[in-house]
C-alpha positions in Angstrom: 0.0 0.0 -0.1 2.9 2.3 0.9 4.4 1.9 -2.6 1.1 2.6 -4.4 0.3 5.6 -2.4 3.9 7.1 -3.0 3.8 6.2 -6.7 0.5 8.0 -7.0 1.6 11.0 -4.9 -1.6 10.5 -2.8 -2.2 13.0 0.0 -5.0 10.7 1.5 -6.6 7.4 0.9 -9.7 5.3 1.6 -9.5 1.8 3.3 -12.5 -0.1 2.1 -14.4 -3.1 3.5 -13.6 -2.7 7.2 -16.9 -4.2 7.8 -15.8 -7.6 6.5 -13.1 -7.7 9.2 -15.6 -7.7 11.9 -15.5 -11.0 13.8 -11.6 -11.7 13.6 -9.8 -12.0 17.0 -6.9 -10.3 15.4 -6.0 -8.4 12.1 -2.6 -9.3 10.7 -0.8 -6.7 8.7 2.2 -7.6 6.4 5.2 -5.5 7.6 8.1 -7.1 5.9 9.7 -10.0 3.9 12.4 -12.5 4.7 14.5 -14.7 2.6 17.5 -16.4 4.0 19.2 -13.9 6.2 17.9 -10.9 4.4 14.9 -8.7 5.3 13.0 -6.2 3.3 10.3 -3.6 4.5 9.2 -3.3 0.8 8.2 -6.1 -1.5 11.4 -7.5 -2.9 10.5 -7.3 -6.7 14.1 -7.6 -7.7 14.2 -11.4 -6.5 14.5 -13.9 -9.3 12.7 -16.5 -7.1 10.3 -16.1 -4.3 9.5 -19.6 -3.4 10.9 -19.4 0.0 10.0 -15.8 0.6 8.3 -15.3 4.0 5.9 -12.6 4.8 6.4 -11.0 8.4 3.1 -10.0 10.1 2.2 -7.7 13.0 -1.0 -8.7 14.8 -3.6 -6.0 15.8 -6.6 -6.5 17.9 -9.8 -7.5 16.0 -13.3 -6.5 16.7 -16.7 -8.0 16.7 -19.0 -5.0 16.3 -21.1 -4.5 13.2 -19.8 -1.2 11.6 -22.3 -0.8 8.8 -24.6 1.7 10.6 -21.8 3.9 11.9 -21.2 7.4 10.4 -18.7 9.1 12.8 -15.1 8.2 13.5 -15.5 8.6 17.2 -18.2 5.9 17.2 -16.1 3.2 15.6 -14.8 0.6 18.2 -11.4 1.4 19.6 -9.9 -1.6 17.8 -11.0 -0.1 14.4 -9.5 3.3 15.3 -6.4 1.7 16.4 -6.2 -0.2 13.1 -6.9 2.9 11.0 -4.2 4.9 12.8 -1.8 2.0 12.6 -2.3 2.0 8.8 -1.8 5.8 8.5 1.6 5.5 10.4 2.7 2.5 8.4 2.1 4.1 5.1 2.7 7.7 6.0 -0.6 9.0 4.3 -3.6 10.0 6.2 -7.0 8.1 5.9 -9.7 10.6 4.8 -12.7 8.2 4.5 -13.5 4.6 5.7 -15.7 2.3 4.0 -17.9 0.4 6.6 -20.4 -1.4 4.5 -21.3 -2.2 0.9 -23.4 0.7 0.1 -22.1 4.0 -1.1 -23.3 6.0 1.8 -21.6 3.7 4.3 -18.7 5.9 4.8 -17.1 7.4 7.8 -15.2 10.7 7.3 -12.1 11.4 9.5 -12.2 14.9 11.0 -9.6 17.1 9.7 -9.0 14.8 6.8 -8.1 16.4 3.3 -11.0 16.9 1.1 -10.9 14.3 -1.7 -13.7 15.3 -3.9 -14.8 18.9 -5.0 -18.2 20.0 -4.0 -20.7 19.0 -6.7 -23.4 21.5 -7.8 -26.3 20.7 -9.8 -26.7 22.6 -13.0 -30.0 23.4 -14.4 
């Protein structure tokens, strides 16, 4: 994710489908790669063979609450907020919106987040 955001010069991003993570005891986040005695924090695309490449994970607390009806960041369970804030630190780019359900209006806006879309005005 860090590489994609950097490549696109993103100043904010939107993690989606957080609702489908409800019910897991822990959420594992890939933080690095190992092969032999070497370690990389970015995906080692330069390797000719990745058969014995191991992914390193960090485990964060999961949550059981249903997120689909929530609209305010402050109302998200503390484990969700911890996860979102961990992702922001890990990738170095702030989260502006959080998808908490399959519908377009199931979005939580982060207070103080950069505005991603311009105001739309109806014409005519």
